[in-house]
C-alpha positions as CSV (number, residue, x, y, z in Angstrom):
1,M,-165.3,0.6,-26.2
2,I,-162.8,3.0,-27.6
3,L,-161.3,5.7,-25.3
4,K,-159.3,8.6,-26.5
5,R,-157.6,11.3,-24.5
6,L,-156.9,14.8,-25.9
7,K,-154.6,17.1,-23.9
8,I,-156.1,20.6,-24.3
9,D,-153.9,23.5,-23.5
10,T,-155.7,26.1,-21.4
11,W,-155.2,29.5,-20.0
12,I,-153.9,28.1,-16.7
13,G,-150.8,26.5,-18.4
14,D,-151.8,23.0,-17.2
15,A,-153.3,20.9,-20.0
16,T,-156.8,19.6,-19.3
17,N,-157.6,16.0,-20.2
18,C,-160.6,15.8,-22.5
19,Y,-161.8,12.2,-23.0
20,I,-163.8,10.8,-25.9
21,V,-165.7,7.6,-25.1
22,F,-167.1,5.6,-28.1
23,D,-169.3,2.6,-28.0
24,N,-168.4,0.3,-31.0
25,D,-171.8,-1.2,-31.4
26,S,-174.2,1.7,-31.1
27,K,-171.7,4.4,-32.3
28,E,-172.9,6.6,-29.4
29,T,-170.2,8.9,-28.1
30,M,-169.6,11.0,-25.0
31,V,-167.1,13.8,-24.6
32,I,-165.9,14.6,-21.1
33,D,-164.6,18.1,-20.2
34,P,-164.2,19.7,-23.7
35,A,-161.8,22.5,-22.5
36,G,-161.3,24.0,-25.9
37,D,-159.5,23.2,-29.2
38,V,-162.9,22.0,-30.5
39,D,-161.6,21.4,-34.0
40,R,-159.4,18.6,-32.7
41,I,-162.3,17.1,-30.8
42,I,-164.5,17.2,-33.8
43,E,-161.7,15.7,-36.0
44,M,-161.5,12.7,-33.6
45,L,-165.3,12.4,-33.5
46,D,-165.4,12.3,-37.3
47,I,-162.6,9.7,-37.4
48,L,-164.6,7.5,-35.0
49,G,-167.8,8.1,-36.9
50,G,-169.8,8.4,-33.7
51,N,-172.9,10.3,-32.8
52,L,-172.3,12.7,-29.9
53,K,-174.9,11.8,-27.2
54,Y,-173.4,13.5,-24.1
55,I,-171.1,16.3,-23.2
56,Y,-170.3,15.5,-19.6
57,L,-168.8,18.1,-17.3
58,T,-167.1,16.8,-14.2
59,H,-167.3,20.3,-12.7
60,C,-167.9,23.9,-13.8
61,H,-164.4,25.4,-13.9
62,G,-163.4,27.4,-17.0
63,D,-160.5,25.2,-17.9
64,H,-162.9,22.3,-18.3
65,I,-165.9,24.0,-20.1
66,G,-164.2,26.4,-22.6
67,G,-165.2,24.4,-25.7
68,V,-168.7,23.3,-24.7
69,T,-170.7,25.9,-26.6
70,D,-168.8,25.5,-29.8
71,L,-168.9,21.7,-29.6
72,Q,-172.6,21.5,-29.0
73,E,-173.4,24.0,-31.8
74,K,-171.4,21.9,-34.3
75,K,-172.0,18.3,-33.1
76,G,-175.0,18.4,-30.8
77,G,-175.1,16.3,-27.6
78,K,-176.7,17.0,-24.2
79,I,-174.7,19.0,-21.7
80,L,-174.7,17.1,-18.3
81,I,-173.4,18.5,-15.0
82,H,-174.2,17.8,-11.4
83,R,-177.0,20.1,-10.2
84,D,-174.8,21.7,-7.5
85,D,-172.4,23.0,-10.1
86,A,-175.0,24.0,-12.7
87,E,-175.3,27.6,-11.3
88,G,-171.5,28.0,-11.6
89,L,-171.6,27.6,-15.4
90,N,-172.6,31.2,-15.8
91,N,-171.0,32.7,-12.7
92,S,-167.5,33.9,-13.2
93,N,-166.9,34.1,-9.5
94,I,-167.4,30.3,-9.3
95,N,-166.2,29.1,-12.7
96,L,-163.1,31.3,-12.4
97,T,-163.1,32.3,-16.1
98,E,-162.0,35.8,-15.3
99,Y,-159.4,34.6,-12.7
100,I,-157.7,32.4,-15.2
101,G,-157.8,34.9,-18.0
102,M,-160.3,33.4,-20.4
103,Q,-161.0,35.8,-23.2
104,N,-164.5,34.7,-24.2
105,D,-167.5,35.0,-22.0
106,I,-169.2,31.6,-21.3
107,N,-173.0,31.3,-21.5
108,L,-174.0,27.8,-20.8
109,E,-177.1,26.0,-19.7
110,A,-177.1,22.3,-18.8
111,N,-179.6,20.1,-20.7
112,S,-179.8,17.9,-17.7
113,R,-178.7,18.3,-14.1
114,I,-177.5,15.0,-12.8
115,D,-177.4,13.5,-9.3
116,D,-175.4,11.0,-7.3
117,G,-176.2,7.5,-8.5
118,D,-177.6,8.4,-11.9
119,L,-176.8,6.0,-14.7
120,L,-175.8,7.1,-18.2
121,H,-175.7,4.7,-21.2
122,L,-173.8,4.6,-24.4
123,G,-175.3,1.6,-26.1
124,D,-174.8,-1.2,-23.6
125,L,-172.0,0.7,-21.7
126,E,-173.2,1.9,-18.3
127,F,-171.7,4.8,-16.3
128,R,-172.6,5.6,-12.8
129,V,-172.4,9.2,-11.5
130,I,-170.5,9.6,-8.2
131,H,-171.0,13.0,-6.5
132,T,-167.6,14.0,-5.1
133,P,-167.8,17.5,-3.6
134,G,-164.6,19.1,-2.4
135,H,-162.9,20.7,-5.4
136,T,-166.3,22.2,-6.2
137,K,-169.6,21.5,-4.4
138,G,-171.0,19.8,-7.5
139,G,-167.9,17.9,-8.6
140,S,-168.6,14.4,-9.9
141,C,-166.9,11.3,-11.2
142,L,-168.1,8.7,-13.8
143,Y,-167.6,5.1,-13.0
144,C,-167.9,2.2,-15.5
145,E,-167.7,-1.1,-13.7
146,E,-167.6,-3.2,-16.9
147,E,-164.6,-1.4,-18.3
148,K,-163.0,-1.0,-14.9
149,L,-162.4,2.8,-15.2
150,L,-163.2,6.0,-13.5
151,F,-163.2,9.5,-14.8
152,S,-162.3,11.5,-11.7
153,G,-162.3,15.1,-13.0
154,D,-160.3,17.3,-10.5
155,T,-161.2,15.2,-7.5
156,L,-158.5,12.6,-7.6
157,F,-155.1,12.9,-9.3
158,R,-152.1,10.6,-9.4
159,G,-150.6,11.0,-5.9
160,T,-152.8,13.9,-4.8
161,W,-156.2,15.6,-4.8
162,G,-157.8,18.7,-6.3
163,R,-157.4,22.2,-5.0
164,T,-159.6,23.2,-2.1
165,D,-158.8,26.9,-1.9
166,L,-161.3,28.0,-4.5
167,P,-165.0,29.1,-4.4
168,T,-167.3,26.3,-3.2
169,S,-164.4,24.0,-2.4
170,D,-163.7,22.3,0.9
171,F,-160.8,20.2,2.1
172,R,-162.8,18.0,4.4
173,E,-165.3,17.2,1.7
174,I,-162.8,16.2,-0.9
175,I,-161.0,13.9,1.5
176,D,-164.3,12.4,2.5
177,S,-165.4,12.0,-1.1
178,I,-162.1,10.2,-2.0
179,T,-161.9,8.1,1.1
180,N,-165.5,7.0,1.3
181,K,-166.7,7.0,-2.3
182,L,-163.6,6.3,-4.5
183,M,-161.3,4.2,-2.3
184,I,-164.1,1.7,-1.9
185,L,-163.9,0.8,-5.6
186,P,-161.9,-2.2,-6.7
187,E,-158.1,-1.7,-6.7
188,E,-157.8,-2.5,-10.4
189,I,-159.9,0.4,-11.5
190,I,-158.0,2.8,-13.7
191,V,-158.4,6.4,-12.8
192,Y,-158.5,9.0,-15.6
193,P,-158.1,12.5,-14.0
194,G,-158.8,16.0,-15.3
195,H,-155.1,16.8,-15.5
196,G,-151.9,14.7,-15.6
197,K,-151.3,11.0,-15.9
198,S,-153.7,8.1,-15.1
199,T,-153.4,6.0,-12.0
200,M,-155.2,3.1,-10.3
201,I,-157.3,3.0,-7.2
202,G,-155.0,0.4,-5.6
203,D,-152.0,2.7,-6.0
204,E,-153.8,5.7,-4.4
205,K,-155.2,3.8,-1.3
206,P,-152.1,4.2,0.9
207,I,-152.4,8.0,0.8
208,Y,-156.0,8.0,2.1
209,L,-156.4,4.8,4.1
210,E,-152.9,4.4,5.6
211,L,-151.6,8.0,5.6
212,K,-148.6,6.8,3.6
213,P,-147.0,8.1,0.4
214,R,-148.2,6.7,-2.9
215,K,-146.5,3.5,-4.0
216,I,-144.0,4.2,-6.7
């Protein structure tokens, strides 16, 4: 497997992490949260020589979906999002496109609405969907046991969690999602969040299980 991270500048001033996952054997590829700057994403896809199979959206916020339409038109791929966030793709009150000052209207339809426990495959690579409501009601993470990694979207960050003062967000839900769904994963799992630096499950456990600061 090859994993590439592109930091995409967005209207909120905080770069969004767009991830490109490439399976060496099958050449199948997945792009996670194409926030914009589609030419850079396509350039990387062309360098890898992969076939875009999935465009996976961890949630429906505008700073994660800004490049989806352009990317799909140029490279194909099925748009996947949890069913509870699908309606937010075209609702500016939920996806916050107007709030964050996005200039272009977004008109998106998911090709497939996913659920907790669904399995996605790139060649022999298997990713399990973990529904993690809290930042949005349909927020989700992708877990690959074989590669020991988790794409956490805006649910879990290094040393903190996603905002819960937004439409469809809920503080109790995000803490429950993190504590009971993510902190049960092996400590060596590397977490790749929607913004900022990566971390590990073992380094985040003190915050949620022991009510202590994150280990430095």
